[in-house]
C-alpha positions in Angstrom: 84.5 -41.7 -9.1 81.9 -41.2 -11.8 79.2 -43.9 -11.1 76.7 -44.3 -8.3 78.1 -47.9 -7.9 81.4 -46.3 -6.8 80.0 -44.1 -4.0 79.8 -46.8 -1.3 76.0 -47.1 -1.1 74.5 -50.3 0.3 73.3 -52.9 -2.3 69.5 -52.3 -1.8 70.0 -48.6 -2.2 72.3 -49.0 -5.3 69.6 -51.2 -6.9 66.9 -48.7 -6.3 69.0 -46.0 -7.8 69.7 -48.1 -10.8 66.0 -48.9 -11.2 65.3 -45.2 -11.5 67.8 -45.0 -14.3 70.5 -43.0 -12.5 74.0 -43.8 -13.7 76.2 -40.7 -13.3 76.0 -38.6 -10.1 75.5 -34.9 -10.5 78.3 -32.7 -9.1 76.5 -32.0 -5.8 75.8 -35.7 -5.4 79.4 -36.7 -6.3 80.9 -34.4 -3.7 78.2 -34.6 -0.9 77.4 -38.3 -0.7 80.9 -39.5 0.4 81.1 -36.7 2.9 77.7 -37.5 4.4 78.5 -41.2 4.5 81.7 -40.3 6.4 79.5 -38.6 9.1 80.6 -35.0 8.7 78.4 -31.9 8.5 77.8 -30.4 5.1 76.9 -27.0 3.7 75.8 -27.5 0.1 75.3 -24.7 -2.3 73.8 -25.7 -5.7 71.3 -24.3 -8.1 67.8 -25.8 -8.1 67.4 -28.9 -10.2 70.9 -30.2 -9.6 70.0 -33.3 -7.6 70.2 -32.0 -4.0 67.5 -34.3 -2.7 69.4 -37.5 -3.7 72.6 -35.9 -2.4 71.3 -36.1 1.2 68.6 -38.8 0.9 70.9 -41.6 -0.4 73.6 -41.4 2.3 70.9 -40.9 5.1 69.3 -44.2 4.0 72.7 -45.8 3.9 73.2 -44.8 7.5 69.8 -45.8 8.8 69.1 -49.1 7.1 71.3 -51.1 9.5 70.3 -49.4 12.7 67.4 -50.1 15.2 63.9 -49.1 14.3 62.6 -45.8 15.6 61.1 -46.0 19.1 57.4 -45.0 19.5 56.9 -41.2 19.3 60.4 -40.6 17.9 62.2 -40.3 14.6 65.8 -41.0 13.5 66.3 -38.4 10.7 64.5 -35.0 10.4 64.3 -33.0 7.1 63.0 -29.5 7.4 61.7 -27.7 4.3 59.6 -24.6 3.6 56.5 -25.9 1.8 54.1 -28.8 1.8 54.7 -29.5 -1.9 58.5 -29.8 -1.3 57.8 -32.0 1.8 55.7 -34.3 -0.4 58.3 -34.4 -3.1 61.2 -35.2 -0.7 59.1 -38.0 1.0 58.3 -39.5 -2.4 62.0 -39.5 -3.2 62.9 -41.2 0.1 60.3 -43.9 -0.4 61.5 -44.6 -3.9 65.1 -44.9 -2.9 64.2 -47.0 0.1 61.9 -49.4 -1.8 64.2 -52.4 -0.8 64.5 -51.3 2.8 62.2 -51.6 5.8 62.3 -48.0 6.7 59.3 -45.7 7.4 58.9 -42.2 6.0 56.3 -39.6 7.0 55.6 -36.2 5.5 54.3 -33.7 8.1 52.7 -30.4 7.0 49.7 -28.2 7.6 46.5 -28.0 5.6 45.5 -31.6 6.4 44.0 -33.3 9.5 46.2 -34.1 12.5 44.7 -37.6 13.2 46.5 -39.6 10.6 49.8 -37.9 11.3 49.4 -38.4 15.0 48.7 -42.1 14.6 51.7 -42.7 12.4 54.1 -40.6 14.5 53.1 -42.2 17.7 54.2 -45.6 16.3 57.7 -44.2 15.6 59.0 -43.1 12.2 62.5 -43.5 10.8 62.5 -40.4 8.6 60.3 -37.3 9.1 60.1 -34.6 6.4 58.3 -31.6 7.9 57.4 -28.0 7.5 58.4 -26.0 10.6 54.9 -24.8 11.6 53.2 -28.2 11.7 56.2 -29.8 13.3 56.1 -27.4 16.2 52.4 -28.2 16.6 53.3 -31.9 17.0 56.1 -31.0 19.5 53.6 -29.0 21.5 51.1 -31.8 21.5 53.8 -34.3 22.5 53.0 -36.6 19.6 56.7 -36.5 18.5 60.0 -36.2 20.4 63.2 -35.3 18.7 65.7 -36.6 21.2 66.6 -39.6 19.0 67.4 -37.6 15.8 70.8 -38.6 14.4 70.6 -36.5 11.2 69.1 -33.1 10.6 68.7 -31.6 7.1 67.7 -28.0 6.4 66.6 -28.0 2.8 66.0 -24.8 0.8 67.4 -22.8 3.7 67.2 -19.5 1.8 63.5 -20.0 1.2 62.8 -20.7 4.8 64.5 -17.4 5.6 62.3 -15.7 3.0 59.2 -17.1 4.7 60.2 -16.1 8.2 60.7 -19.7 9.4 64.1 -19.2 10.9 62.8 -18.5 14.5 60.7 -21.7 14.3 63.8 -23.6 13.0 65.8 -22.4 16.0 63.1 -23.6 18.4 63.1 -27.0 16.7 66.9 -27.3 16.9 66.8 -26.7 20.6 64.8 -29.9 21.0 67.4 -32.0 19.1 70.4 -33.8 20.6 73.7 -31.8 20.6 75.5 -34.8 19.1 74.0 -35.2 15.6 75.0 -34.8 11.9 73.6 -31.6 10.3 73.3 -30.9 6.6 72.2 -27.6 5.1 71.4 -27.2 1.4 70.6 -23.9 -0.3 70.5 -22.5 -3.8 71.7 -19.1 -2.6 73.8 -18.1 0.4 72.8 -14.7 1.9 74.5 -13.5 5.0 71.7 -14.6 7.3 72.0 -18.2 6.1 75.8 -18.2 6.6 75.2 -17.0 10.1 72.6 -19.8 10.7 75.1 -22.3 9.3 77.8 -21.1 11.7 75.3 -21.7 14.6 74.1 -25.1 13.7 76.9 -26.9 11.8 80.2 -28.0 13.2 83.3 -27.7 11.0 81.2 -28.3 7.9 82.5 -29.3 4.5 81.3 -26.5 2.1 80.4 -27.8 -1.3 79.5 -25.1 -3.9 79.0 -26.6 -7.4 77.6 -23.5 -9.0 78.0 -19.8 -8.2 75.0 -18.5 -6.3 72.4 -17.1 -8.7 73.6 -19.2 -11.7 70.7 -20.8 -13.7 71.2 -24.1 -15.4 73.1 -23.9 -18.7 70.4 -25.6 -20.7 67.8 -22.8 -20.2 67.2 -20.5 -23.2 66.3 -17.2 -21.5 64.4 -14.3 -23.2 62.3 -11.3 -22.3 59.3 -9.6 -24.0 58.7 -5.9 -23.3 54.9 -5.4 -23.0 52.4 -3.1 -21.4 50.8 -4.6 -18.2 47.4 -4.5 -19.8 48.6 -6.6 -22.7 50.3 -9.3 -20.7 47.4 -11.8 -20.8 47.0 -11.5 -24.6 50.8 -12.1 -25.0 50.7 -15.0 -22.7 47.9 -16.7 -24.6 49.6 -16.0 -27.9 52.9 -17.4 -26.6 51.4 -20.6 -25.3 49.5 -21.1 -28.6 52.6 -20.6 -30.7 55.0 -22.6 -28.5 52.5 -25.5 -27.8 54.7 -26.7 -24.8 54.3 -30.2 -23.4 54.3 -28.7 -19.9 54.5 -25.0 -19.1 54.8 -23.3 -15.7 53.5 -19.8 -15.4 54.5 -17.6 -12.5 52.4 -14.8 -11.1 53.1 -12.5 -8.2 49.7 -12.9 -6.4 47.1 -15.6 -5.8 44.3 -13.4 -7.4 46.5 -12.9 -10.4 47.0 -16.7 -10.8 43.3 -17.3 -10.7 42.6 -14.6 -13.3 45.2 -15.9 -15.7 43.7 -19.4 -15.4 40.3 -18.1 -16.2 41.6 -16.4 -19.3 43.5 -19.5 -20.5 40.5 -21.7 -20.0 38.4 -19.2 -21.9 40.9 -19.5 -24.7 40.6 -23.3 -24.7 44.0 -23.8 -23.0 43.8 -26.4 -20.2 45.2 -24.8 -17.1 45.1 -24.9 -13.3 46.3 -22.7 -10.5 48.3 -23.6 -7.4 48.7 -21.2 -4.5 48.3 -20.7 -0.8 44.5 -20.3 -0.9 44.0 -23.7 -2.5 43.3 -26.7 -0.2 45.7 -29.5 0.0 43.5 -31.7 -2.1 43.1 -29.0 -4.7 46.9 -28.5 -4.9 47.5 -32.3 -5.2 44.9 -32.7 -7.9 46.4 -29.7 -9.9 49.9 -31.2 -9.6 48.8 -34.7 -10.6 46.9 -33.3 -13.7 50.0 -31.3 -14.6 52.3 -34.3 -14.0 50.1 -36.6 -16.2 49.8 -34.0 -19.0 46.1 -33.7 -18.7 46.6 -30.1 -17.8 49.6 -28.8 -19.7 49.8 -25.4 -18.1 50.2 -24.8 -14.4 49.9 -21.2 -13.0 51.7 -20.8 -9.7 52.9 -18.4 -7.1 56.4 -18.6 -5.7 55.5 -20.2 -2.4 53.4 -22.9 -3.9 55.9 -23.7 -6.7 58.7 -24.8 -4.3 58.8 -28.6 -4.5 57.5 -28.9 -8.0 60.0 -31.4 -9.4 58.3 -32.7 -12.5 60.1 -33.9 -15.6 59.6 -32.4 -19.0 58.7 -28.9 -18.0 60.0 -27.3 -21.2 58.7 -23.8 -20.8 58.6 -21.3 -17.8 56.9 -18.0 -18.3 57.3 -15.2 -15.8 54.0 -13.4 -16.1 55.2 -11.1 -13.4 58.8 -10.5 -12.6 59.8 -11.2 -9.0 60.8 -8.5 -6.6 63.9 -10.5 -5.5 66.3 -11.4 -8.2 67.2 -14.8 -6.7 63.6 -15.8 -7.0 64.0 -15.6 -10.8 66.7 -18.3 -10.6 64.4 -20.5 -8.6 61.6 -20.1 -11.0 63.4 -20.8 -14.2 65.2 -23.7 -12.5 61.9 -25.7 -12.9 62.9 -26.3 -16.5 66.0 -27.8 -18.0 66.4 -30.2 -15.1 68.9 -33.1 -15.1 70.7 -31.8 -18.2 67.6 -31.4 -20.3 66.9 -28.2 -22.4 64.2 -25.7 -21.7 63.1 -22.1 -22.3 62.2 -19.3 -19.9 60.3 -16.2 -21.2 59.6 -13.2 -19.0 56.9 -10.6 -19.7 58.4 -7.3 -18.6 56.1 -4.2 -18.1 57.7 -0.7 -18.1 57.5 -0.5 -14.3 59.4 -3.8 -14.1 62.5 -2.6 -15.9 64.4 -2.1 -12.6 63.6 -5.7 -11.6 64.9 -7.0 -14.9 68.2 -5.0 -14.4 68.6 -6.6 -11.0 68.0 -10.1 -12.5 70.6 -9.5 -15.3 73.1 -8.3 -12.7 72.6 -11.5 -10.7 72.9 -13.9 -13.6 75.8 -11.9 -15.1 74.3 -11.4 -18.6 71.8 -9.5 -20.6 68.7 -11.5 -21.3 67.8 -11.6 -25.0 64.9 -9.5 -26.1 62.4 -11.1 -28.5 59.8 -9.3 -30.7 57.0 -10.3 -33.0 55.3 -12.2 -30.3 51.9 -13.6 -31.3 49.1 -11.8 -29.6 45.8 -13.4 -28.9 42.3 -11.9 -28.4 41.1 -12.3 -24.8 37.9 -14.4 -24.5 34.7 -12.4 -24.3 33.3 -12.1 -20.7 30.2 -14.1 -20.0 26.9 -12.1 -20.2 25.8 -10.6 -16.9 22.8 -12.4 -15.4 20.4 -10.6 -13.2 19.9 -12.1 -9.7 16.5 -13.7 -9.2 15.5 -11.1 -6.5 16.6 -8.1 -8.5 13.1 -6.9 -9.3 11.6 -8.0 -6.0 11.3 -4.8 -3.9 10.4 -6.8 -0.8 13.5 -8.9 -0.9 15.6 -8.3 2.2 19.2 -7.3 1.3 21.9 -9.0 3.2 24.1 -7.1 5.7 26.7 -5.7 3.4 29.1 -4.9 6.2 29.4 -8.4 7.5 29.1 -9.5 11.2 29.7 -7.0 13.9 33.2 -6.9 15.5 33.7 -9.4 18.3 31.0 -11.9 17.1 33.2 -14.2 15.0 32.1 -17.8 15.4 34.4 -20.8 15.7 38.1 -20.7 16.5 40.0 -17.4 16.9 41.9 -16.3 13.9 45.2 -16.8 15.6 44.5 -20.4 16.8 47.5 -22.4 15.6 45.7 -25.7 16.1 43.8 -25.1 12.9 45.5 -27.2 10.2 45.2 -24.4 7.7 47.2 -22.0 10.0 50.0 -24.2 11.2 52.4 -23.4 8.5 51.3 -19.8 7.9 51.8 -18.3 11.3 55.5 -18.0 10.9 55.3 -16.3 7.5 53.3 -13.2 8.4 56.0 -11.1 9.9 58.2 -11.3 6.9 55.6 -11.5 4.1 53.9 -8.6 2.2 50.1 -8.4 2.4 49.7 -11.0 -0.3 52.1 -13.7 0.9 52.5 -15.4 -2.4 54.9 -13.2 -4.2 58.3 -11.6 -4.0 59.9 -13.5 -1.2 62.4 -11.6 1.1 62.2 -7.8 0.7 65.4 -5.9 0.4 66.3 -3.8 3.4 64.2 -5.7 5.8 
C-alpha cells in the first residue's frame, strides 16, 4: 500500500485528506493507521515532523464517525500532550480531517478561562485534546468524566516525562475504562517511557520508523564556534545574510528569549518571543504573525516550541545549546518537515563544547564547522531618561523590599484553580529554576 486511498479510511475522511494535498503516507502513517483501525495498541517511535498526528488522528476519526455521539460530560477519545501549543495544533488537525463529519473536538489547557471549556465539555465532546494539569482540574470539578473513553493517545510521551507530567498521567489513566485502545507516540524512548508503555499498553505493536535521535535527512546541520558575549552579533549577522523566509531561534531561558528579540528589533529584524511567561493570547498572536510571515523570526524556549508545526521554516538556530542531547533533535526537527529541505545552525560557546559532543554522539556524526560568519553591530541602547521625581527630595520612595511576608493578596501561590497554574504545578519538581530550558536532567 502506498496511497491514502488504500488504507481503508472512510470516504469523508479520505476526501478531507485529499483536499489537504496528502497523497503518499509517511512511514509512520503507513504502518500505524492499519494497526489502529484493527483495534490494537500501538507504540510508535518516530522523529518529529514525520506525520505522527495524522497517524493516530485519521484512524480515530475512522472509528468514531459511525458511533453514537458523546453523552453530556463525557468524551469518546482522549489525547494527552505536554503543551498548550501542541494541544491547539492537534485540535486543528482533527478539525481539518473531520471537516466532513459531525464530530466535536475540544482543546483543554491552562492559561485561559474555565467557563468556555466547562460549557462545551458539559455538552459532551467526541474528542478531547488536553494537557494533564488542566484536565485534572476538570476531573476534580466534575465537568468531565472519562468512563466512556474508547481510545487514549499519549503524544510526545518523552516530553511529558521531561516536564514531570507522568504522575498526573497515571492519575488520569486510573479514571479511564480498563477496556480501551491505547496509543503511545514518542520521538525518543528512554527507559522510563518503556516502563510506562508496559504499564498502559496491552501487547502493543511497536513501530519504529527511525532510530531514536535521528534528525530528518533533509536538514543541513552546522555549528559556529563563538564566544558567549558575541552570540547576539553573530545571530544578527546570520539572519541578515541568510534572509530566511521563516527562522526559529532557540534560547535556554525566557529572559534570554526576550533579550534576543529586543536586539533583533533594534537591528530592524521583525521578531517575536514565545515562552511560558507569555499569556495565551500573546503566544497565539506571535504564532499567527510567524505563520503568516509578518514576523519572520520567532524566538522560543523548548517548552513553548512543542507544537509549532508550521510549514516553510527553513532555518533553525540554536542560540544556546540544550543540556539534553535529545532536545537538539526536537529543535531542528521544526525544519525540513514532510520531505522539505532546511538548515540548522548552532552557536557553540567554549563552555558548551561538552554539550556539542553529546549531540554528535547521539546523531552519530560530526557536525560541520563553518567560519567567516557575518557579524553585525548591536544596536545602541536607548538614552537613559531621568525619572520625573529624581530631583524632588520630598518624593516618597517606594518600599524597595516589597510587601511583608504573609500579606500577599488574592489567591495563594499554590492554588491550582488559577488558569495560569494548572499546567505548571506538575512541572516544578522536575524543572530547573528557569523551567524553559534543558528538559530532563541527567542523573535525576
